[in-house]
C-alpha positions in Angstrom: 96.2 -13.3 59.9 94.9 -13.0 63.4 91.3 -13.7 64.3 88.8 -10.8 64.3 87.9 -8.9 67.4 85.1 -10.5 69.5 81.7 -9.2 68.5 79.7 -7.2 71.0 78.3 -8.9 74.1 74.7 -8.3 73.0 75.1 -10.9 70.3 74.2 -8.5 67.5 76.2 -7.5 64.4 75.1 -4.0 63.4 74.0 -3.7 59.8 75.3 -0.2 59.3 71.7 1.0 58.7 70.3 2.5 61.9 66.7 2.0 60.9 67.2 -1.7 60.1 69.1 -2.2 63.4 66.0 -0.8 65.1 63.8 -3.3 63.4 66.2 -6.2 64.2 66.6 -5.1 67.9 70.2 -4.1 67.4 71.4 -6.0 64.3 71.7 -9.5 62.9 72.3 -12.3 65.5 76.0 -13.1 65.3 77.5 -16.4 64.0 74.4 -17.2 62.0 73.5 -17.3 58.3 71.0 -14.7 57.1 69.3 -14.3 53.8 68.8 -10.9 52.0 66.4 -11.5 49.1 64.8 -9.3 46.5 64.6 -8.7 42.7 67.5 -7.1 40.9 67.9 -3.4 41.7 66.2 -3.6 45.1 69.3 -2.7 47.1 70.8 -6.0 48.2 74.4 -5.3 47.2 74.3 -1.9 48.8 73.0 -3.3 52.1 75.7 -6.0 52.0 78.4 -3.5 51.5 77.1 -1.4 54.4 77.1 -4.5 56.6 80.8 -5.1 55.8 81.8 -1.5 56.1 80.2 -1.4 59.5 82.3 -4.4 60.5 85.5 -2.7 59.1 84.7 0.4 61.2 84.5 -1.9 64.3 87.9 -3.4 63.5 86.5 -6.8 62.2 87.8 -8.8 59.3 85.3 -8.9 56.4 85.1 -11.0 53.2 82.9 -10.3 50.2 82.6 -13.3 47.9 81.1 -12.3 44.5 79.8 -15.0 42.2 78.1 -12.8 39.6 79.6 -9.3 39.7 83.3 -8.4 39.3 85.4 -6.7 41.9 85.6 -3.7 39.6 81.8 -3.4 39.5 81.7 -3.6 43.3 84.2 -0.8 43.7 82.2 1.2 41.2 79.1 0.7 43.3 81.0 1.7 46.5 82.4 4.8 44.7 78.9 6.0 43.8 78.2 6.1 47.5 81.5 7.8 48.4 82.9 4.6 50.0 86.3 3.0 49.7 86.5 -0.8 50.0 90.1 -0.7 51.3 90.4 -3.1 54.1 87.7 -5.5 52.8 88.7 -8.8 51.2 87.1 -9.2 47.8 87.0 -12.7 46.4 85.8 -12.9 42.8 84.5 -16.3 41.8 83.0 -15.9 38.4 81.7 -19.2 37.0 83.9 -20.9 34.3 83.1 -20.0 30.8 82.7 -22.8 28.2 84.8 -20.9 25.6 88.1 -22.8 26.2 88.5 -26.4 25.0 89.8 -27.6 28.3 86.6 -26.4 30.0 84.1 -28.2 27.8 83.1 -31.2 29.8 81.8 -34.2 27.8 81.8 -36.9 30.4 80.6 -34.9 33.4 77.9 -32.2 33.9 79.3 -28.8 35.0 77.5 -29.3 38.3 79.9 -32.1 39.2 83.0 -30.0 38.4 82.3 -26.3 38.7 80.1 -26.5 41.7 82.7 -28.3 43.7 85.4 -25.9 42.5 83.3 -22.9 43.4 82.5 -24.1 46.9 86.1 -25.1 47.5 87.2 -21.6 46.6 84.7 -20.1 49.1 86.1 -22.3 51.9 89.7 -21.6 51.0 89.1 -17.8 51.0 87.4 -18.1 54.4 90.2 -20.1 56.0 92.7 -17.6 54.5 91.0 -14.4 55.7 89.5 -15.6 59.0 86.5 -13.2 58.7 83.9 -12.5 61.2 81.6 -11.1 58.5 81.0 -12.8 55.1 78.8 -11.9 52.2 77.9 -14.3 49.4 76.6 -12.5 46.3 74.6 -14.2 44.9 73.5 -17.8 45.3 71.7 -17.9 41.9 74.9 -19.3 40.4 75.0 -22.1 43.0 71.4 -22.9 42.4 71.9 -23.2 38.6 75.0 -25.4 39.0 73.3 -27.7 41.5 70.6 -28.5 39.0 68.1 -30.0 41.5 66.7 -28.8 44.8 68.2 -31.7 46.8 71.8 -31.1 45.8 71.3 -27.3 46.3 69.8 -27.7 49.8 72.6 -30.0 50.9 75.2 -27.6 49.5 73.7 -24.7 51.4 73.5 -26.7 54.6 77.1 -27.7 54.2 78.1 -24.1 53.9 76.0 -23.1 56.9 77.7 -25.8 59.0 81.2 -24.7 57.8 80.6 -21.0 58.6 79.1 -21.9 62.1 82.4 -23.6 63.0 84.3 -20.4 61.9 82.1 -18.1 64.1 81.1 -16.1 61.0 78.1 -13.9 60.6 77.0 -14.5 57.0 74.7 -12.7 54.6 73.7 -14.6 51.5 72.0 -12.6 48.7 69.3 -14.1 46.4 68.0 -12.1 43.4 65.0 -14.4 42.6 66.3 -14.8 39.0 66.3 -18.6 39.1 63.1 -19.4 40.9 61.1 -16.8 42.8 59.0 -19.4 44.6 62.0 -21.5 45.9 61.8 -21.4 49.7 64.9 -23.5 50.3 67.0 -20.6 51.5 64.2 -19.3 53.7 63.9 -22.5 55.6 67.7 -22.8 56.1 68.5 -19.2 57.0 68.4 -18.0 60.6 67.0 -14.7 59.4 65.3 -13.4 56.2 65.0 -9.8 55.0 63.0 -9.1 51.9 63.6 -6.0 49.8 61.0 -4.8 47.3 60.8 -2.1 44.7 57.3 -0.9 43.6 57.1 1.4 40.6 54.4 4.1 40.2 53.2 5.9 37.1 54.5 9.2 38.4 57.5 9.9 40.6 60.2 7.6 41.9 59.7 4.0 42.8 58.7 3.2 46.4 61.1 0.8 48.2 60.1 -1.2 51.2 61.5 -4.1 53.3 60.1 -6.7 55.6 61.6 -8.9 58.2 60.2 -12.3 57.0 61.7 -14.2 60.0 64.5 -13.9 62.5 64.8 -16.8 65.0 64.9 -15.9 68.6 64.4 -12.2 68.1 61.2 -10.1 68.5 61.8 -8.1 65.3 59.4 -5.4 64.3 57.1 -6.9 61.7 55.3 -5.4 58.7 56.6 -3.5 55.7 58.8 -0.5 56.3 59.8 2.1 53.6 63.4 2.7 52.7 65.4 4.7 50.2 68.7 4.4 48.5 70.6 7.6 48.7 74.3 8.5 48.3 75.7 6.9 51.4 73.5 3.8 51.4 70.1 2.7 52.6 68.0 4.8 54.8 65.2 2.7 56.5 62.2 4.4 57.9 60.6 2.1 60.6 56.9 2.5 61.1 56.1 4.8 64.0 55.3 2.7 67.1 54.0 3.6 70.5 55.9 6.3 72.4 55.7 7.7 75.9 53.3 10.5 76.3 55.0 13.9 76.4 54.3 16.7 78.9 51.4 19.0 78.0 51.8 22.7 78.1 49.4 24.4 80.6 48.1 27.1 78.2 46.1 26.3 75.0 47.3 27.0 71.5 46.3 30.5 70.8 45.9 32.2 67.4 46.4 35.7 68.6 42.9 36.5 67.3 40.6 36.9 70.3 37.3 36.1 68.5 38.8 33.0 66.8 40.0 31.6 70.1 36.7 32.4 71.6 35.0 30.4 68.9 37.2 27.4 69.8 36.6 27.6 73.5 39.8 29.4 74.3 42.0 27.9 71.6 43.3 24.6 70.4 44.5 21.8 72.8 48.0 20.3 72.8 48.2 16.7 71.8 45.2 16.9 69.5 44.5 17.0 65.8 42.5 19.8 64.3 40.9 19.5 60.8 40.1 22.6 58.8 37.5 21.7 56.1 35.9 23.7 53.3 36.0 24.6 49.6 39.0 26.0 47.9 39.7 29.6 48.6 37.6 29.9 51.7 40.6 30.6 54.1 41.5 27.2 55.6 45.2 27.5 55.1 45.2 31.1 56.4 43.4 30.3 59.6 45.7 27.3 60.2 48.8 29.4 59.5 47.6 32.0 62.0 47.8 29.4 64.7 51.2 28.2 63.6 52.8 31.6 63.3 51.4 32.8 66.6 52.7 29.7 68.4 56.1 29.7 66.7 57.1 32.7 68.8 57.7 30.4 71.8 57.3 26.8 70.6 59.0 25.4 67.5 56.6 24.7 64.6 56.8 23.0 61.2 54.7 23.5 58.0 54.6 20.9 55.2 53.3 22.3 51.9 51.9 19.9 49.3 49.9 22.3 47.1 51.2 25.9 47.4 54.6 27.0 46.5 56.7 28.2 49.4 57.1 31.8 48.0 53.4 32.2 47.5 52.6 30.9 51.0 55.1 33.2 52.6 53.9 36.2 50.7 50.2 35.5 51.6 51.1 35.1 55.3 53.0 38.4 55.2 50.1 40.1 53.6 47.9 39.0 56.5 50.3 40.5 59.0 51.6 37.1 60.3 55.3 38.1 60.4 56.4 34.7 59.1 59.8 35.8 57.8 61.3 36.5 61.3 60.2 33.2 62.6 61.7 31.4 59.6 65.0 33.2 60.1 65.1 32.4 63.8 64.6 28.7 63.2 61.4 28.6 65.4 59.4 27.8 62.2 60.4 25.5 59.4 58.7 25.5 56.1 59.1 22.5 53.8 57.7 22.1 50.3 57.0 18.5 49.3 57.3 17.8 45.6 54.9 15.2 44.0 56.2 11.6 44.0 59.3 12.6 46.1 58.5 10.8 49.4 56.9 7.6 50.6 54.5 7.6 53.6 57.2 6.1 55.8 59.8 8.7 54.8 57.4 11.6 55.4 56.5 10.3 58.8 60.2 9.9 59.6 60.8 13.5 58.6 58.0 14.7 60.9 59.1 12.5 63.8 62.7 13.7 63.5 61.5 17.3 63.6 59.7 16.5 66.8 62.4 14.5 68.5 65.5 16.5 67.5 64.1 20.0 67.2 61.4 19.9 69.8 58.6 20.8 67.3 55.3 21.3 69.1 52.9 22.3 66.3 52.7 20.7 62.8 50.6 21.9 59.8 50.0 19.6 56.8 48.6 21.6 54.0 46.8 20.0 52.4 45.5 16.5 53.0 44.4 16.4 49.3 48.0 17.2 48.2 49.4 14.6 50.7 47.3 11.8 49.2 48.2 12.8 45.6 51.9 13.6 46.1 52.8 10.5 48.3 52.4 7.0 46.8 50.1 5.3 49.3 49.4 1.9 47.8 46.9 0.6 50.3 45.3 1.8 53.5 46.0 5.5 53.4 43.9 6.0 56.5 46.0 3.6 58.4 49.2 5.5 57.5 47.6 8.8 58.5 46.3 7.3 61.7 49.8 6.1 62.5 51.3 9.6 62.1 48.5 11.4 64.0 48.6 8.9 66.9 52.4 9.5 67.3 52.0 13.3 67.2 49.2 13.2 69.7 51.3 11.1 72.1 54.1 13.5 71.9 51.7 16.4 72.8 52.1 18.0 69.4 49.2 20.1 68.1 48.6 18.9 64.6 46.7 20.9 62.0 45.3 19.3 58.8 43.8 21.2 55.9 41.3 19.4 53.7 39.7 21.0 50.6 36.3 19.7 49.8 35.3 19.2 46.2 33.3 22.1 44.7 33.0 25.7 45.8 29.3 26.2 46.5 26.6 23.5 46.5 25.1 20.7 48.6 27.4 17.9 47.4 30.8 19.0 48.7 32.7 16.0 49.8 36.3 15.4 51.1 38.8 13.2 49.2 39.1 11.0 52.3 37.2 11.0 55.5 39.5 11.7 58.4 37.0 13.6 60.5 36.8 10.7 62.9 40.5 10.9 63.5 40.4 14.6 64.3 39.8 15.8 67.8 38.5 19.2 66.5 36.8 20.0 63.2 36.6 23.6 61.9 34.2 24.1 59.0 34.5 27.0 56.6 31.9 28.1 54.0 31.1 30.8 51.5 27.8 32.7 51.9 26.2 35.7 50.2 25.1 38.9 52.0 24.5 42.4 50.7 25.7 41.5 47.3 29.1 40.2 48.4 30.6 36.7 48.7 31.6 36.3 52.3 33.2 33.6 54.4 31.8 31.9 57.5 33.6 29.8 60.1 32.2 27.4 62.8 33.3 24.6 65.0 31.4 21.4 64.6 33.4 19.1 66.9 35.9 19.4 69.8 36.6 16.5 72.0 38.8 18.3 74.6 36.4 21.0 75.8 33.5 23.3 75.0 33.3 25.4 72.0 30.9 27.9 70.5 28.0 26.6 68.5 27.7 29.9 66.7 28.7 30.7 63.2 31.0 33.7 62.7 32.1 35.7 59.7 35.7 35.4 58.6 37.6 38.1 56.7 41.1 37.9 55.3 41.2 41.4 54.0 42.7 44.6 55.3 46.0 42.9 56.0 44.8 40.8 58.9 42.7 37.8 59.9 39.4 39.0 61.3 36.6 37.1 62.9 33.2 38.8 63.5 30.4 38.4 66.0 28.1 35.4 65.9 25.7 35.4 62.9 22.4 34.3 64.4 20.3 34.4 61.2 22.0 31.6 59.3 20.3 28.7 57.5 21.6 25.7 55.5 25.2 25.9 56.6 25.5 22.1 57.0 23.9 21.5 53.6 26.7 23.4 51.9 24.5 26.3 50.8 24.4 28.7 53.7 21.8 31.5 53.6 22.0 34.6 55.7 18.6 36.2 56.4 19.6 38.8 59.0 20.5 42.4 58.9 23.8 44.1 58.4 24.5 44.6 62.1 26.8 41.7 62.9 28.5 41.6 59.5 32.1 42.8 59.3 32.8 46.1 57.7 35.5 45.2 55.1 36.7 48.8 54.9 38.0 48.8 58.5 40.7 46.9 60.3 40.2 45.0 63.5 41.0 47.0 66.6 
């Protein structure tokens, strides 16, 4: 068999996983031995198969040496992803069983017989196939046969030297079943990728990977979420810094003159606006007013974590927002996120894809409470939210966040998480009582990008439209959570009439 084609000039062997290639700066350095480690079920075999299939696609010769699984099992794994292993050389080296009399050694330990035979078989298969990509799955069998760390280390070093003379790019898999604290392989390998699977009480497990080391390569560090789908691994790199996109000259308008006036002319592109208030006060409706009005010219996206899609659409239609035509035209996308379905990295990836591929310019996350409950966060939820908001701001996307405060009326309403310092604009909504009716008030307490009204206005979501009244001057106690209106009926909205 002839030698494989020469690998690319950039000195990288693509992994077949675009997100992982991004983290590695293009793929694994060629002609080196790399370690893929993780507990059973973390996705090592799937990644290894993708690595070889990518080599097959590029016309390279590939060898898969399995020390623990059978070739039939490997083909079954491939079939579950819709892959065929035709064109890949499978070498099955199951350890010898002690069931036959001629294999029960009495004078020698199995390490002195079986280890040598196994290594010899690996070398013979390599010389026969002349591969440019090799996978050894897994090295736990070699570790057990070697018995001690010195013999094991010397054997791995010998294999590394052998493959380097054959110009092979090698992935060795380690499942941590022998000794999870053994760092022998990490010290020998040129690169190390760690795969982890973290279960949660509700929803699917969260998977993440980390580039532990990669010599001579400025890999992207930290943990990155990934998912195993039909078709292989999908890796979601953390959102890094991006070039700042062009800002639109006109502000983000809601189409409601009084509401825009309250916000100093409208919202600004490349900023984050937080709508805060108790449940039912109208936060989602006001935010949706901005999204549907903007979606006429600029693509927009809504991510629902609390409400069902059908209810949200019906409510918007009842308020005269004409959301259905925008959804049908594709200018507006509406996605309902189920609890436990996504990891933080996958959600951020979905949003960034919408921005990069579809030109999305306004994003609504409704609500922040649902986001925190539906997406397994683990640690540092504020850091993950800051990462996403910083990316959207740099891309000049107007981001709208809805946060429901605990309670309905009272002086102790608090938010589940304080993101007000991350927001460039904070819109506060409250209930108040006047003339024997429960009414709604809206005000702006913060806007970094320009002036805004300090007045408090009445908000009405009746009569098939979003209405904002004139400033209510005789208000007391809004910031305490118990607003009191002591004025007359003059500036109050007449709920029996529509806005002109």
